[in-house]
C-alpha positions in Angstrom: -4.1 -44.2 -9.5 -4.1 -40.3 -10.3 -2.6 -40.7 -13.8 -5.6 -42.7 -14.6 -8.0 -39.9 -13.6 -5.7 -37.5 -15.6 -5.9 -39.6 -18.7 -9.9 -39.6 -18.3 -10.2 -36.1 -17.8 -8.1 -35.5 -21.2 -11.0 -37.7 -22.9 -13.7 -36.2 -21.2 -12.8 -32.7 -21.5 -12.7 -33.1 -25.4 -16.2 -34.8 -25.4 -17.5 -32.2 -23.1 -16.2 -28.8 -24.6 -17.2 -30.4 -27.9 -20.8 -31.1 -27.1 -21.4 -27.6 -24.9 -19.2 -25.0 -26.5 -21.4 -24.2 -29.3 -24.2 -23.0 -27.2 -24.4 -19.5 -26.6 -25.1 -19.4 -23.0 -23.9 -21.5 -20.2 -25.6 -24.8 -20.4 -23.8 -25.4 -17.1 -25.4 -22.6 -15.2 -28.9 -24.0 -16.5 -27.7 -27.6 -15.2 -27.1 -26.1 -11.8 -30.7 -24.4 -11.6 -32.4 -27.6 -12.7 -30.5 -29.8 -9.9 -31.2 -26.9 -7.6 -34.7 -26.8 -8.1 -34.8 -30.7 -8.0 -33.1 -30.9 -4.7 -35.4 -28.3 -3.3 -38.4 -30.0 -4.6 -37.2 -33.2 -2.7 -36.5 -31.4 0.3 -40.0 -30.1 0.5 -41.5 -33.3 -0.2 -39.5 -34.8 2.9 -41.5 -32.6 5.0 -44.4 -34.4 4.1 -45.3 -37.9 5.9 -46.6 -39.6 3.0 -43.7 -39.0 0.8 -40.8 -38.4 3.7 -39.0 -41.7 3.2 -38.8 -41.7 -0.5 -37.9 -38.1 -0.8 -35.1 -38.5 1.7 -33.8 -41.4 -0.2 -34.1 -39.5 -3.7 -31.9 -36.5 -1.8 -29.2 -39.0 -1.0 -29.0 -40.8 -4.5 -28.9 -37.4 -6.0 -26.3 -35.9 -3.9 -24.1 -39.3 -4.1 -24.5 -39.4 -7.6 -23.3 -35.7 -8.0 -20.4 -36.3 -5.6 -19.2 -39.3 -7.5 -19.2 -37.7 -10.7 -17.7 -34.4 -9.7 -14.6 -36.6 -7.9 -14.2 -38.9 -11.3 -14.7 -35.8 -13.3 -12.6 -33.3 -11.4 -12.0 -33.8 -8.0 -8.9 -36.4 -8.1 -7.2 -33.7 -10.2 -6.5 -31.9 -7.0 -3.9 -34.8 -6.2 -1.9 -34.3 -9.3 2.0 -33.8 -9.1 2.4 -30.4 -8.2 3.9 -27.8 -10.3 6.2 -26.6 -7.3 7.9 -30.0 -7.9 9.0 -29.0 -11.6 10.6 -25.9 -10.6 14.2 -25.2 -9.1 14.2 -24.7 -5.2 15.1 -21.4 -3.7 14.4 -19.3 -0.6 11.4 -17.0 -1.0 12.6 -14.2 0.6 10.9 -10.7 0.9 14.1 -9.0 -0.8 13.3 -11.4 -3.7 9.6 -10.3 -3.7 10.5 -6.8 -3.6 12.7 -7.0 -6.3 9.8 -8.7 -8.4 7.4 -6.0 -7.4 9.6 -3.4 -8.7 10.0 -5.3 -11.8 6.3 -5.7 -12.5 5.3 -2.0 -11.5 7.6 -1.0 -14.4 6.3 -3.4 -16.7 2.4 -2.7 -15.8 3.5 1.2 -16.3 4.7 0.4 -19.7 2.1 -1.5 -20.8 -0.9 0.4 -19.3 0.1 3.3 -21.5 -0.8 1.2 -24.6 -4.4 0.1 -23.4 -7.5 2.0 -24.4 -9.4 3.8 -21.8 -13.1 4.7 -21.2 -14.3 8.5 -20.7 -13.2 8.3 -17.0 -9.5 7.3 -18.1 -10.2 3.7 -17.1 -8.7 0.9 -18.8 -11.6 -0.9 -20.7 -11.3 -4.2 -22.7 -12.4 -3.6 -26.6 -13.0 -7.1 -27.6 -13.3 -10.1 -25.2 -13.3 -12.3 -28.4 -9.8 -11.6 -29.4 -8.6 -12.2 -25.8 -10.2 -15.6 -25.7 -8.6 -16.6 -29.0 -5.0 -15.2 -28.0 -5.6 -17.2 -24.6 -6.5 -20.3 -26.6 -3.3 -19.8 -28.6 -1.2 -19.1 -25.7 -2.4 -22.6 -24.2 -0.3 -24.4 -26.8 2.9 -22.4 -25.7 3.2 -23.2 -22.4 6.8 -24.5 -21.3 6.9 -28.4 -21.8 8.7 -29.1 -18.5 5.5 -27.4 -16.9 2.5 -28.9 -18.9 2.1 -31.5 -21.1 -1.5 -31.1 -21.2 -3.4 -31.0 -24.6 -4.9 -27.6 -25.5 -8.0 -28.0 -27.6 -8.5 -24.9 -29.2 -12.2 -24.7 -28.5 -13.4 -21.7 -27.2 -15.7 -22.8 -24.0 -15.7 -19.1 -22.3 -19.4 -18.4 -21.1 -20.7 -15.3 -19.2 -22.2 -16.6 -16.2 -25.7 -16.4 -15.9 -25.4 -15.6 -12.2 -23.2 -12.5 -12.6 -25.3 -10.3 -10.3 -25.1 -13.1 -7.5 -21.0 -13.4 -8.3 -20.7 -9.5 -8.0 -21.8 -9.7 -4.2 -19.7 -12.8 -3.5 -16.3 -11.8 -4.4 -16.2 -14.7 -7.0 -14.8 -13.8 -10.3 -15.1 -16.9 -12.4 -15.4 -20.7 -12.0 -15.3 -23.9 -14.1 -17.9 -26.4 -14.7 -16.5 -29.8 -14.3 -19.8 -31.3 -15.6 -19.5 -29.4 -19.0 -16.0 -27.9 -19.3 -17.3 -24.4 -19.5 -15.3 -21.5 -18.2 -17.7 -19.1 -16.6 -16.7 -15.5 -16.1 -18.7 -12.4 -14.4 -18.9 -10.3 -17.0 -19.7 -7.2 -15.0 -16.1 -7.2 -13.7 -13.9 -4.4 -14.1 -11.6 -4.6 -17.2 -8.6 -4.8 -15.0 -9.7 -8.1 -13.4 -11.4 -9.6 -16.8 -8.5 -10.9 -19.2 -6.5 -12.7 -16.1 -9.7 -14.3 -15.0 -10.4 -15.8 -18.4 -6.8 -17.0 -18.5 -7.0 -18.3 -14.8 -10.5 -20.5 -15.7 -8.7 -21.3 -19.0 -6.1 -23.2 -16.8 -8.9 -25.2 -15.2 -10.1 -26.2 -18.7 -6.6 -27.6 -19.2 -6.7 -29.8 -16.2 -5.1 -27.7 -13.3 -7.3 -28.1 -10.5 -5.7 -26.2 -7.5 -6.3 -22.3 -7.7 -2.7 -20.7 -7.2 -1.5 -23.3 -10.0 -4.3 -22.2 -12.1 -3.0 -18.7 -11.3 0.4 -19.4 -12.2 -0.5 -21.0 -15.7 -2.8 -17.9 -16.4 0.4 -15.9 -15.4 2.2 -18.1 -18.3 -0.6 -17.5 -20.7 -0.9 -14.0 -20.3 2.6 -12.6 -19.5 4.2 -13.2 -22.8 1.2 -12.4 -24.8 1.0 -10.2 -27.9 -2.6 -9.2 -26.6 -1.9 -5.9 -24.6 -5.2 -6.0 -22.7 -4.2 -9.8 -21.5 -0.7 -8.9 -20.8 -1.6 -5.7 -19.0 -4.3 -7.4 -16.7 -1.9 -10.5 -15.8 0.9 -8.2 -15.0 -1.4 -6.0 -12.7 -2.4 -9.1 -11.1 1.0 -10.2 -10.3 1.9 -7.1 -9.0 -1.0 -7.0 -6.6 -0.3 -10.5 -5.7 3.4 -9.7 -4.8 2.4 -6.8 -2.7 -0.4 -8.7 -1.2 2.3 -10.9 0.1 4.9 -8.0 1.1 2.2 -5.9 3.0 2.4 -7.8 6.4 6.1 -7.6 6.2 6.9 -4.3 5.1 4.0 -2.2 4.8 5.7 1.1 4.2 7.1 -0.7 1.1 3.9 -1.5 -0.3 2.5 2.2 0.6 5.6 3.7 -1.9 4.8 1.2 -4.5 1.0 2.5 -4.5 2.4 5.9 -4.7 4.5 5.0 -7.7 1.6 3.6 -9.7 1.2 5.6 -13.0 -2.0 7.7 -13.2 -3.7 5.1 -15.5 -3.0 2.6 -12.9 -4.1 4.5 -9.9 -7.5 5.2 -11.7 -7.8 1.3 -12.4 -7.2 0.6 -8.9 -9.7 3.0 -7.6 -12.3 1.6 -10.3 -11.9 -1.8 -8.7 -11.9 -0.5 -5.1 -15.4 1.0 -6.2 -16.6 -1.8 -7.6 -15.7 -3.9 -4.2 -17.3 -0.9 -2.2 -20.5 -1.3 -4.2 -20.9 -5.1 -3.8 -19.6 -5.7 -0.5 -22.2 -7.2 2.3 -23.0 -10.3 3.9 -22.8 -12.6 0.8 -19.3 -11.7 0.2 -18.3 -12.8 3.8 -20.3 -15.9 3.5 -18.9 -16.9 0.2 -15.5 -16.1 1.3 -15.7 -18.1 4.2 -17.2 -21.1 2.3 -14.7 -20.7 -0.5 -11.9 -20.6 2.2 -13.2 -24.1 3.5 -13.7 -25.5 0.1 -9.9 -24.9 -1.0 -8.5 -26.2 2.1 -10.7 -29.4 2.1 -9.2 -29.9 -1.6 -5.6 -30.0 -0.7 -5.1 -26.1 -1.1 -4.1 -23.0 1.2 -7.2 -21.0 1.5 -8.5 -17.9 -0.7 -6.6 -15.8 2.2 -3.0 -16.4 1.0 -0.9 -15.9 -2.1 1.9 -17.5 -0.9 1.9 -20.8 -3.2 1.6 -18.7 -6.5 4.2 -16.3 -5.2 6.5 -19.3 -4.5 5.8 -20.6 -8.3 6.5 -17.3 -9.6 9.8 -16.7 -7.6 11.1 -20.1 -8.7 10.2 -19.7 -12.2 11.5 -16.2 -12.3 14.8 -17.6 -11.1 
């Protein structure tokens, strides 16, 4: 049954990306605004006695159509065969994670010296279009034993129209299953941005689970010839490893942070400043609702890195 939905996804993603990728703005965001206005209109009408029954019926019809379409286009992909079943089994020990963390710290230090900086000495992306082109190229080079999904080489990356709201919610990007567009927050610090694009492109390929999209994004970026994408990927991997270790050995993580290069420390401070400037109730609310969404779709939730780390350690083995 799931394989049928996978085959259907391959067809519809081709049609959707071909249909919407040429539009210079996010058509999916405009669609969401239109649907939101329509839903609000019917809700307001439902409070009026004369139109209460018909408006309530229209709300039910609209919600059911959207839910059914979402499941057909995307929801069933959460039940695909997990990537972890394609990788060798191994014990995920803290020692192995520490060894990988040390490896990626050295990688980050070396790659960080090659990227460009702004006037404050913070890593900055110079040409986002080049990164997008490189991601599409790397999609075709994924290991065949992990992915046999077809890369279309269609640039359907779009800056979100809701970037200001996204900055206050902790959402870096999202995939629109109705238009196959990969939305990203263009206000993100450059250290976040390239890997976020790689992550969302993994959804475009058909990897629904968040941590699996992280892993495919890792495979896309870690061997890239684009130094900006490579650094952002290595830096994400290092941070994920440290987050998985901190509750078991906090002193190790503190020592690792002390050993960041000067440029990496500036990038980390820039990320912390961005988060500090955009923290608030929206961030807490969306973090809570996103956690519930992930768990309802056969995933661990947003507070853990364990599945991505599991995939990473197995793959590195």
